[in-house]
Biopython code that builds the backbone (N, CA, C, O; Angstrom):
import numpy as np
from Bio.PDB.StructureBuilder import StructureBuilder

atoms = [
    (1, "MET", "N", (0.700, -30.714, 53.005)),
    (1, "MET", "CA", (-0.272, -29.593, 51.294)),
    (1, "MET", "C", (0.439, -30.403, 50.032)),
    (1, "MET", "O", (0.016, -31.386, 49.425)),
    (2, "LYS", "N", (1.668, -29.650, 49.846)),
    (2, "LYS", "CA", (2.170, -30.611, 48.429)),
    (2, "LYS", "C", (2.080, -31.950, 48.059)),
    (2, "LYS", "O", (1.844, -32.368, 46.925)),
    (3, "ARG", "N", (2.322, -32.745, 49.285)),
    (3, "ARG", "CA", (2.738, -34.642, 49.544)),
    (3, "ARG", "C", (0.713, -34.663, 49.133)),
    (3, "ARG", "O", (0.172, -35.518, 48.432)),
    (4, "LEU", "N", (0.063, -33.591, 49.750)),
    (4, "LEU", "CA", (-1.733, -34.527, 49.525)),
    (4, "LEU", "C", (-2.054, -34.341, 47.900)),
    (4, "LEU", "O", (-2.658, -35.192, 47.247)),
    (5, "VAL", "N", (-1.536, -33.050, 47.340)),
    (5, "VAL", "CA", (-1.958, -32.623, 45.405)),
    (5, "VAL", "C", (-0.766, -33.801, 44.781)),
    (5, "VAL", "O", (-1.238, -34.721, 44.113)),
    (6, "LEU", "N", (0.394, -33.778, 44.947)),
    (6, "LEU", "CA", (1.331, -35.323, 44.308)),
    (6, "LEU", "C", (0.447, -36.221, 44.445)),
    (6, "LEU", "O", (-0.143, -36.590, 43.430)),
    (7, "LEU", "N", (0.064, -36.909, 45.938)),
    (7, "LEU", "CA", (-0.291, -38.018, 45.861)),
    (7, "LEU", "C", (-1.605, -38.526, 45.350)),
    (7, "LEU", "O", (-1.894, -39.689, 45.071)),
    (8, "ILE", "N", (-2.577, -37.120, 45.254)),
    (8, "ILE", "CA", (-4.052, -37.475, 45.263)),
    (8, "ILE", "C", (-3.459, -37.157, 43.295)),
    (8, "ILE", "O", (-4.153, -37.723, 42.451)),
    (9, "VAL", "N", (-2.468, -36.449, 42.878)),
    (9, "VAL", "CA", (-2.103, -36.722, 40.997)),
    (9, "VAL", "C", (-1.811, -38.079, 40.537)),
    (9, "VAL", "O", (-2.121, -38.715, 39.529)),
    (10, "ALA", "N", (-0.887, -38.410, 41.938)),
    (10, "ALA", "CA", (0.062, -39.815, 41.611)),
    (10, "ALA", "C", (-1.094, -41.228, 40.953)),
    (10, "ALA", "O", (-1.186, -41.998, 39.996)),
    (11, "VAL", "N", (-1.898, -40.815, 42.415)),
    (11, "VAL", "CA", (-2.529, -42.332, 42.454)),
    (11, "VAL", "C", (-3.594, -42.367, 41.171)),
    (11, "VAL", "O", (-4.088, -43.495, 41.171)),
    (12, "PRO", "N", (-4.076, -41.668, 40.208)),
    (12, "PRO", "CA", (-4.882, -41.749, 39.254)),
    (12, "PRO", "C", (-4.176, -42.529, 37.733)),
    (12, "PRO", "O", (-4.362, -43.611, 37.175)),
    (13, "VAL", "N", (-3.156, -41.128, 37.414)),
    (13, "VAL", "CA", (-2.011, -41.828, 36.758)),
    (13, "VAL", "C", (-1.172, -42.865, 36.868)),
    (13, "VAL", "O", (-0.771, -43.547, 35.925)),
    (14, "LEU", "N", (-0.889, -43.006, 38.033)),
    (14, "LEU", "CA", (-0.128, -44.496, 37.973)),
    (14, "LEU", "C", (-1.527, -45.800, 38.049)),
    (14, "LEU", "O", (-1.276, -46.937, 37.650)),
    (15, "LEU", "N", (-2.730, -45.504, 38.513)),
    (15, "LEU", "CA", (-4.154, -46.546, 37.935)),
    (15, "LEU", "C", (-3.308, -46.234, 36.063)),
    (15, "LEU", "O", (-2.619, -47.061, 35.467)),
    (16, "PHE", "N", (-3.582, -45.206, 35.698)),
    (16, "PHE", "CA", (-4.577, -45.577, 34.103)),
    (16, "PHE", "C", (-2.874, -45.936, 33.502)),
    (16, "PHE", "O", (-3.013, -46.560, 32.451)),
    (17, "ILE", "N", (-2.013, -45.828, 33.684)),
    (17, "ILE", "CA", (-0.570, -46.520, 33.210)),
    (17, "ILE", "C", (-0.839, -47.601, 33.664)),
    (17, "ILE", "O", (-0.666, -48.375, 32.723)),
    (18, "LEU", "N", (-1.249, -48.318, 34.763)),
    (18, "LEU", "CA", (-1.583, -50.383, 34.539)),
    (18, "LEU", "C", (-1.933, -50.649, 34.018)),
    (18, "LEU", "O", (-1.610, -51.418, 33.113)),
    (19, "GLN", "N", (-3.338, -49.893, 34.422)),
    (19, "GLN", "CA", (-4.257, -50.495, 33.399)),
    (19, "GLN", "C", (-4.761, -50.090, 32.505)),
    (19, "GLN", "O", (-5.984, -49.997, 32.395)),
    (20, "ASN", "N", (-3.291, -49.490, 30.993)),
    (20, "ASN", "CA", (-3.758, -49.550, 29.986)),
    (20, "ASN", "C", (-1.755, -49.602, 29.232)),
    (20, "ASN", "O", (-1.142, -48.656, 28.737)),
    (21, "ILE", "N", (-1.250, -51.090, 29.447)),
    (21, "ILE", "CA", (0.165, -51.598, 29.052)),
    (21, "ILE", "C", (0.055, -51.890, 28.341)),
    (21, "ILE", "O", (1.003, -51.901, 27.555)),
    (22, "GLN", "N", (-1.339, -52.447, 27.931)),
    (22, "GLN", "CA", (-1.175, -53.283, 26.467)),
    (22, "GLN", "C", (-0.631, -52.861, 25.053)),
    (22, "GLN", "O", (-0.866, -51.681, 24.791)),
    (23, "VAL", "N", (-0.036, -53.481, 24.196)),
    (23, "VAL", "CA", (0.777, -52.851, 23.116)),
    (23, "VAL", "C", (0.214, -52.367, 21.940)),
    (23, "VAL", "O", (-0.153, -53.387, 21.357)),
    (24, "THR", "N", (-0.095, -51.312, 21.185)),
    (24, "THR", "CA", (-1.082, -50.900, 20.613)),
    (24, "THR", "C", (0.453, -50.065, 18.796)),
    (24, "THR", "O", (1.313, -49.190, 18.707)),
    (25, "GLU", "N", (0.030, -50.791, 18.168)),
    (25, "GLU", "CA", (0.907, -50.589, 17.485)),
    (25, "GLU", "C", (0.178, -49.231, 16.205)),
    (25, "GLU", "O", (-0.889, -49.503, 15.656)),
    (26, "LEU", "N", (0.708, -48.218, 15.963)),
    (26, "LEU", "CA", (0.746, -46.799, 15.935)),
    (26, "LEU", "C", (1.344, -47.215, 13.940)),
    (26, "LEU", "O", (2.438, -47.757, 13.784)),
    (27, "ARG", "N", (0.522, -46.887, 12.772)),
    (27, "ARG", "CA", (1.093, -46.687, 11.891)),
    (27, "ARG", "C", (0.579, -46.095, 10.942)),
    (27, "ARG", "O", (-0.484, -46.449, 10.433)),
    (28, "PHE", "N", (1.207, -45.188, 10.601)),
    (28, "PHE", "CA", (1.545, -43.733, 9.566)),
    (28, "PHE", "C", (2.276, -44.118, 8.216)),
    (28, "PHE", "O", (3.432, -44.540, 8.249)),
    (29, "LEU", "N", (1.598, -43.970, 7.051)),
    (29, "LEU", "CA", (2.507, -43.536, 5.026)),
    (29, "LEU", "C", (3.046, -45.045, 5.763)),
    (29, "LEU", "O", (2.375, -45.552, 6.662)),
    (30, "VAL", "N", (4.215, -45.624, 5.310)),
    (30, "VAL", "CA", (5.166, -46.292, 5.743)),
    (30, "VAL", "C", (5.872, -46.438, 7.466)),
    (30, "VAL", "O", (6.526, -47.477, 7.375)),
    (31, "TRP", "N", (5.954, -46.182, 8.180)),
    (31, "TRP", "CA", (5.758, -46.457, 9.410)),
    (31, "TRP", "C", (5.039, -47.179, 10.223)),
    (31, "TRP", "O", (3.828, -47.152, 10.441)),
    (32, "ARG", "N", (6.193, -48.078, 10.824)),
    (32, "ARG", "CA", (5.124, -49.065, 12.437)),
    (32, "ARG", "C", (5.390, -48.810, 13.344)),
    (32, "ARG", "O", (6.578, -48.702, 13.042)),
    (33, "ILE", "N", (5.372, -48.436, 14.940)),
    (33, "ILE", "CA", (5.744, -48.006, 15.953)),
    (33, "ILE", "C", (4.671, -48.840, 17.250)),
    (33, "ILE", "O", (3.546, -48.396, 17.478)),
    (34, "ALA", "N", (5.160, -49.915, 17.909)),
    (34, "ALA", "CA", (4.468, -50.278, 18.868)),
    (34, "ALA", "C", (5.033, -50.062, 19.856)),
    (34, "ALA", "O", (6.230, -50.213, 20.097)),
    (35, "MET", "N", (3.853, -49.528, 20.796)),
    (35, "MET", "CA", (4.186, -49.020, 22.168)),
    (35, "MET", "C", (2.670, -49.046, 23.460)),
    (35, "MET", "O", (1.486, -48.716, 23.512)),
    (36, "PRO", "N", (3.773, -49.698, 24.347)),
    (36, "PRO", "CA", (2.321, -49.534, 25.636)),
    (36, "PRO", "C", (1.113, -47.997, 24.673)),
    (36, "PRO", "O", (1.376, -47.158, 23.812)),
    (37, "HIS", "N", (-0.364, -48.407, 25.584)),
    (37, "HIS", "CA", (-1.257, -47.532, 25.134)),
    (37, "HIS", "C", (-1.456, -46.153, 25.519)),
    (37, "HIS", "O", (-2.053, -45.183, 25.053)),
    (38, "ALA", "N", (-0.462, -46.510, 26.940)),
    (38, "ALA", "CA", (-0.865, -45.522, 28.274)),
    (38, "ALA", "C", (0.869, -44.253, 27.185)),
    (38, "ALA", "O", (0.857, -43.039, 26.977)),
    (39, "LEU", "N", (1.407, -44.750, 27.004)),
    (39, "LEU", "CA", (2.700, -43.532, 25.850)),
    (39, "LEU", "C", (2.257, -42.830, 24.669)),
    (39, "LEU", "O", (2.499, -41.805, 24.032)),
    (40, "LEU", "N", (1.303, -44.106, 24.661)),
    (40, "LEU", "CA", (0.659, -43.496, 23.203)),
    (40, "LEU", "C", (-0.076, -41.698, 23.719)),
    (40, "LEU", "O", (0.420, -40.617, 23.404)),
    (41, "LEU", "N", (-1.094, -41.879, 24.394)),
    (41, "LEU", "CA", (-2.004, -41.318, 24.442)),
    (41, "LEU", "C", (-1.011, -39.859, 25.204)),
    (41, "LEU", "O", (-1.132, -38.661, 24.948)),
    (42, "ILE", "N", (-0.066, -40.539, 26.177)),
    (42, "ILE", "CA", (1.005, -39.374, 27.275)),
    (42, "ILE", "C", (1.421, -38.830, 25.470)),
    (42, "ILE", "O", (1.099, -37.650, 25.605)),
    (43, "PHE", "N", (1.649, -38.881, 24.751)),
    (43, "PHE", "CA", (2.432, -38.544, 22.949)),
    (43, "PHE", "C", (1.762, -37.550, 22.496)),
    (43, "PHE", "O", (2.151, -36.387, 22.384)),
    (44, "VAL", "N", (0.278, -38.193, 22.106)),
    (44, "VAL", "CA", (-1.059, -37.541, 21.941)),
    (44, "VAL", "C", (-1.731, -36.183, 23.022)),
    (44, "VAL", "O", (-2.615, -35.380, 22.724)),
    (45, "LEU", "N", (-1.083, -36.275, 24.111)),
    (45, "LEU", "CA", (-1.816, -35.284, 24.770)),
    (45, "LEU", "C", (-0.689, -33.796, 25.424)),
    (45, "LEU", "O", (-0.900, -32.813, 26.134)),
    (46, "ALA", "N", (0.283, -34.255, 24.838)),
    (46, "ALA", "CA", (1.868, -33.761, 24.690)),
    (46, "ALA", "C", (1.835, -32.621, 23.606)),
    (46, "ALA", "O", (1.783, -31.394, 23.694)),
    (47, "ALA", "N", (1.887, -33.488, 22.565)),
    (47, "ALA", "CA", (1.758, -32.793, 20.783)),
    (47, "ALA", "C", (0.700, -31.894, 21.667)),
    (47, "ALA", "O", (1.210, -31.041, 22.394)),
    (48, "GLY", "N", (-0.643, -32.011, 21.662)),
    (48, "GLY", "CA", (-2.334, -31.706, 21.459)),
    (48, "GLY", "C", (-1.812, -30.463, 22.962)),
    (48, "GLY", "O", (-2.866, -29.900, 23.257)),
    (49, "ILE", "N", (-0.779, -29.973, 23.804)),
    (49, "ILE", "CA", (-0.305, -28.878, 24.196)),
    (49, "ILE", "C", (0.560, -27.879, 23.852)),
    (49, "ILE", "O", (0.635, -26.655, 23.953)),
    (50, "LEU", "N", (1.578, -29.357, 23.143)),
    (50, "LEU", "CA", (2.268, -27.843, 22.268)),
    (50, "LEU", "C", (2.029, -27.503, 21.084)),
    (50, "LEU", "O", (2.755, -26.572, 20.737)),
    (51, "ILE", "N", (1.126, -27.948, 20.083)),
    (51, "ILE", "CA", (0.352, -27.235, 19.510)),
    (51, "ILE", "C", (-0.485, -25.658, 20.034)),
    (51, "ILE", "O", (-0.056, -24.655, 19.464)),
    (52, "GLY", "N", (-1.125, -25.538, 20.615)),
    (52, "GLY", "CA", (-2.185, -24.996, 21.729)),
    (52, "GLY", "C", (-1.349, -23.921, 22.590)),
    (52, "GLY", "O", (-1.596, -22.913, 23.252)),
    (53, "TRP", "N", (-0.420, -24.551, 22.284)),
    (53, "TRP", "CA", (0.494, -23.215, 22.812)),
    (53, "TRP", "C", (1.235, -22.316, 22.178)),
    (53, "TRP", "O", (1.228, -21.119, 22.463)),
    (54, "VAL", "N", (2.413, -23.206, 20.631)),
    (54, "VAL", "CA", (1.858, -22.652, 19.791)),
    (54, "VAL", "C", (1.116, -21.179, 19.116)),
    (54, "VAL", "O", (1.445, -20.015, 18.890)),
    (55, "LEU", "N", (-0.088, -22.067, 18.970)),
    (55, "LEU", "CA", (-0.922, -21.160, 18.353)),
    (55, "LEU", "C", (-1.041, -20.205, 18.866)),
    (55, "LEU", "O", (-0.543, -19.196, 18.368)),
    (56, "HIS", "N", (-2.056, -20.126, 20.588)),
    (56, "HIS", "CA", (-1.729, -19.254, 21.337)),
    (56, "HIS", "C", (-0.607, -18.207, 21.152)),
    (56, "HIS", "O", (-0.697, -16.993, 20.968)),
    (57, "ALA", "N", (0.443, -18.987, 21.250)),
    (57, "ALA", "CA", (1.793, -17.603, 21.334)),
    (57, "ALA", "C", (1.183, -16.794, 19.933)),
    (57, "ALA", "O", (0.765, -15.637, 19.925)),
    (58, "LEU", "N", (1.260, -17.847, 18.606)),
    (58, "LEU", "CA", (0.556, -17.182, 17.984)),
    (58, "LEU", "C", (0.087, -15.555, 17.551)),
    (58, "LEU", "O", (0.616, -14.446, 17.463)),
    (59, "LEU", "N", (-1.363, -16.240, 17.329)),
    (59, "LEU", "CA", (-2.437, -15.426, 17.985)),
    (59, "LEU", "C", (-2.531, -14.383, 18.725)),
    (59, "LEU", "O", (-3.527, -13.669, 18.606)),
    (60, "ALA", "N", (-1.539, -14.070, 19.634)),
    (60, "ALA", "CA", (-1.367, -13.837, 21.021)),
    (60, "ALA", "C", (-0.602, -12.860, 20.035)),
    (60, "ALA", "O", (-1.376, -11.963, 19.699)),
    (61, "ASP", "N", (0.600, -12.725, 19.476)),
    (61, "ASP", "CA", (1.820, -11.730, 18.751)),
    (61, "ASP", "C", (0.763, -10.393, 18.159)),
    (61, "ASP", "O", (0.616, -9.195, 18.397)),
    (62, "GLY", "N", (0.078, -11.591, 17.121)),
    (62, "GLY", "CA", (-1.286, -10.852, 16.098)),
    (62, "GLY", "C", (-1.591, -10.080, 16.615)),
    (62, "GLY", "O", (-1.434, -9.029, 15.993)),
    (63, "LYS", "N", (-2.280, -9.902, 18.168)),
    (63, "LYS", "CA", (-3.182, -8.956, 18.493)),
    (63, "LYS", "C", (-2.294, -8.062, 19.072)),
    (63, "LYS", "O", (-2.971, -7.444, 19.894)),
    (64, "LYS", "N", (-1.035, -7.607, 19.104)),
    (64, "LYS", "CA", (-0.554, -6.853, 20.364)),
    (64, "LYS", "C", (-0.251, -5.773, 18.988)),
    (64, "LYS", "O", (-0.524, -4.588, 19.181)),
    (65, "THR", "N", (0.153, -6.064, 17.990)),
    (65, "THR", "CA", (0.237, -5.257, 16.510)),
    (65, "THR", "C", (-0.718, -4.416, 16.577)),
    (65, "THR", "O", (-0.936, -3.653, 15.636)),
]
sb = StructureBuilder()
sb.init_structure("model")
sb.init_model(0)
sb.init_chain("A")
sb.init_seg("    ")
for serial, (resi, resn, name, xyz) in enumerate(atoms, 1):
    if name == "N":
        sb.init_residue(resn, " ", resi, " ")
    sb.init_atom(name, np.array(xyz, "f"), 0.0, 1.0, " ", f" {name:<3s}", serial, name[0])
structure = sb.get_structure()
């Protein structure tokens, strides 16, 4: 069962990565970074998850007192 779930998740992720291998340039102020589009989207997703987790933790601490 675990292998089936892994396969169901891995195939779309692999297809996503293969379809988004073109290089994208990210410019912010004076920095320029070129990376594959899929990698950029993964970084943005990870940043969003991290920000949401931190905000949730901060707001949950405020409700406990």
